[in-house]
DRENDO-1510 file (C-alpha; in Angstrom, 1 decimal, always signed):
<recs>
REC; n; res; u; v; w
REC; 1; MET; +0.0; +0.0; +0.0 .
REC; 2; LYS; +2.9; +2.4; +0.7 .
REC; 3; GLY; +3.8; +2.3; -3.0 .
REC; 4; LYS; +0.3; +3.3; -3.9 .
REC; 5; LEU; +0.0; +6.2; -1.4 .
REC; 6; SER; +1.9; +8.6; -3.7 .
REC; 7; SER; -0.6; +7.8; -6.5 .
REC; 8; VAL; -3.6; +8.4; -4.3 .
REC; 9; PHE; -2.2; +11.8; -3.1 .
REC; 10; ASN; -1.4; +12.8; -6.7 .
REC; 11; ILE; -4.9; +11.8; -7.9 .
REC; 12; VAL; -6.5; +13.8; -5.1 .
REC; 13; ILE; -4.3; +16.9; -5.8 .
REC; 14; ALA; -4.8; +16.7; -9.6 .
REC; 15; VAL; -8.6; +16.3; -9.4 .
REC; 16; PHE; -8.7; +19.2; -6.9 .
REC; 17; LEU; -6.8; +21.3; -9.4 .
REC; 18; LEU; -9.2; +20.4; -12.1 .
REC; 19; ILE; -12.1; +21.4; -10.0 .
REC; 20; ALA; -10.4; +24.5; -8.7 .
REC; 21; VAL; -9.4; +26.1; -12.0 .
REC; 22; ASN; -12.9; +25.4; -13.4 .
REC; 23; SER; -14.8; +26.8; -10.4 .
REC; 24; PHE; -13.6; +28.8; -7.4 .
REC; 25; CYS; -10.1; +29.6; -8.8 .
REC; 26; LYS; -11.2; +30.3; -12.3 .
REC; 27; PRO; -8.8; +32.5; -14.3 .
REC; 28; CYS; -9.9; +35.8; -15.9 .
REC; 29; HIS; -12.7; +35.8; -18.5 .
REC; 30; GLY; -13.4; +38.8; -20.6 .
REC; 31; MET; -15.1; +39.8; -23.9 .
REC; 32; MET; -12.1; +38.6; -25.8 .
REC; 33; GLU; -9.9; +35.6; -25.2 .
REC; 34; MET; -7.6; +36.2; -22.3 .
REC; 35; PRO; -4.0; +34.8; -22.3 .
REC; 36; CYS; -4.6; +33.0; -19.1 .
REC; 37; GLU; -7.4; +30.9; -20.6 .
REC; 38; ARG; -4.8; +29.0; -22.7 .
REC; 39; SER; -2.8; +28.4; -19.5 .
REC; 40; LYS; -5.9; +27.1; -17.8 .
REC; 41; MET; -6.5; +24.6; -20.7 .
REC; 42; ILE; -2.9; +23.4; -20.5 .
REC; 43; ALA; -3.2; +23.0; -16.7 .
REC; 44; CYS; -6.4; +21.0; -17.1 .
REC; 45; ILE; -4.8; +18.7; -19.7 .
REC; 46; VAL; -1.7; +18.2; -17.4 .
REC; 47; SER; -3.9; +17.5; -14.4 .
REC; 48; ALA; -6.0; +15.0; -16.3 .
REC; 49; VAL; -2.9; +13.2; -17.5 .
REC; 50; ILE; -1.5; +13.1; -14.0 .
REC; 51; THR; -4.8; +11.7; -12.8 .
REC; 52; ALA; -4.9; +9.0; -15.5 .
REC; 53; LEU; -1.2; +8.0; -15.0 .
REC; 54; ASN; -1.7; +7.7; -11.2 .
REC; 55; ILE; -4.9; +5.7; -11.6 .
REC; 56; ALA; -3.0; +3.3; -13.9 .
REC; 57; ASN; -0.1; +3.3; -11.4 .
REC; 58; LEU; -2.5; +1.8; -8.8 .
REC; 59; PHE; -2.9; -1.4; -10.9 .
REC; 60; ILE; +0.6; -1.7; -12.4 .
REC; 61; LYS; +3.1; -4.0; -10.7 .
REC; 62; ASN; +6.1; -3.6; -13.0 .
REC; 63; LYS; +8.7; -1.5; -11.2 .
REC; 64; SER; +10.1; +0.0; -14.4 .
REC; 65; VAL; +6.7; +1.2; -15.6 .
REC; 66; ARG; +6.0; +2.6; -12.1 .
REC; 67; ALA; +9.3; +4.5; -12.2 .
REC; 68; GLY; +8.3; +5.9; -15.6 .
REC; 69; ILE; +5.0; +7.0; -14.2 .
REC; 70; SER; +6.7; +8.7; -11.3 .
REC; 71; ALA; +9.0; +10.6; -13.7 .
REC; 72; LEU; +6.0; +11.7; -15.7 .
REC; 73; SER; +4.2; +12.8; -12.6 .
REC; 74; VAL; +7.2; +14.9; -11.6 .
REC; 75; SER; +7.3; +16.4; -15.1 .
REC; 76; GLY; +3.6; +17.2; -14.9 .
REC; 77; GLY; +4.2; +18.9; -11.5 .
REC; 78; VAL; +6.9; +21.0; -13.2 .
REC; 79; LEU; +4.5; +21.9; -16.0 .
REC; 80; LEU; +1.9; +23.0; -13.5 .
REC; 81; ILE; +4.4; +25.3; -11.8 .
REC; 82; LEU; +5.4; +26.7; -15.2 .
REC; 83; THR; +1.8; +27.2; -16.4 .
REC; 84; PRO; +1.9; +31.0; -16.2 .
REC; 85; LYS; +4.7; +31.0; -18.9 .
REC; 86; PHE; +2.0; +29.8; -21.4 .
REC; 87; GLY; +0.0; +33.0; -20.9 .
REC; 88; LYS; -1.1; +35.3; -18.1 .
REC; 89; CYS; -2.5; +38.7; -17.6 .
REC; 90; GLN; -0.2; +41.6; -17.1 .
REC; 91; ILE; -2.1; +43.1; -14.2 .
REC; 92; ALA; -1.2; +41.6; -10.9 .
REC; 93; SER; -4.7; +41.9; -9.4 .
REC; 94; MET; -6.3; +39.8; -12.1 .
REC; 95; ALA; -8.0; +36.5; -11.0 .
REC; 96; CYS; -5.4; +34.4; -12.7 .
REC; 97; ASN; -2.5; +36.0; -10.9 .
REC; 98; MET; -4.3; +36.1; -7.5 .
REC; 99; LYS; -5.9; +32.7; -7.4 .
REC; 100; THR; -5.4; +30.4; -10.4 .
REC; 101; PHE; -1.6; +30.4; -10.7 .
REC; 102; PRO; -0.8; +30.2; -7.0 .
REC; 103; VAL; -3.1; +27.2; -6.6 .
REC; 104; LEU; -1.5; +25.5; -9.7 .
REC; 105; LYS; +2.0; +26.2; -8.3 .
REC; 106; LEU; +1.2; +24.8; -4.9 .
REC; 107; GLY; -0.4; +21.7; -6.5 .
REC; 108; GLY; +2.7; +21.2; -8.7 .
REC; 109; ILE; +5.0; +21.5; -5.7 .
REC; 110; LEU; +2.9; +19.0; -3.7 .
REC; 111; ILE; +2.8; +16.5; -6.6 .
REC; 112; ILE; +6.6; +16.7; -7.1 .
REC; 113; THR; +7.2; +16.4; -3.3 .
REC; 114; PHE; +4.9; +13.4; -2.7 .
REC; 115; THR; +6.2; +11.6; -5.8 .
REC; 116; VAL; +9.9; +12.2; -5.0 .
REC; 117; VAL; +9.6; +11.4; -1.3 .
REC; 118; PHE; +7.7; +8.2; -1.8 .
REC; 119; THR; +9.8; +7.1; -4.7 .
REC; 120; ILE; +13.0; +7.6; -2.7 .
REC; 121; TYR; +11.4; +5.8; +0.3 .
REC; 122; LEU; +10.4; +2.8; -1.8 .
REC; 123; PHE; +13.8; +2.7; -3.5 .
REC; 124; ILE; +15.6; +2.7; -0.1 .
REC; 125; GLN; +13.2; +0.1; +1.2 .
REC; 126; ASP; +13.6; -2.1; -1.8 .
REC; 127; HIS; +17.4; -1.8; -1.6 .
REC; 128; LEU; +17.5; -2.7; +2.1 .
REC; 129; ARG; +15.2; -5.7; +1.4 .
REC; 130; ASN; +17.5; -6.9; -1.4 .
REC; 131; LYS; +20.5; -6.4; +0.8 .
REC; 132; SER; +19.0; -8.4; +3.7 .
REC; 133; HIS; +18.0; -11.2; +1.3 .
REC; 134; ALA; +21.6; -11.4; +0.0 .
REC; 135; HIS; +23.0; -11.8; +3.5 .
REC; 136; THR; +20.5; -14.7; +4.3 .
REC; 137; LYS; +21.5; -16.8; +1.3 .
</recs>
């Protein structure tokens, strides 16, 4: 179960981000297309991919595939942090700068942190387990 805990956390965070940027942390919306709307769409796609990958990770047993999913989750977290680079409003008091992007950055940081911490923990645990098995043979 410990190996799956990171995936559960990442699913919860990514789904929360999907809900947040489409409801209470919505970016700016004007008469014309705002640059932050493109960033919101990218963040939604990244969050959906993170969700799908981590749901798949709950059922996969292959360590190499799980490591790949962890790497992709970290990459997705980095993309969430960098989302404002895809387009944001120039005025600091706009909704995207006050709510949307801070929430996406926090979500990206949490996804990276949970993934890295649990991956390192599982790697160390697996290494120690293999080491103890080598001594008992």
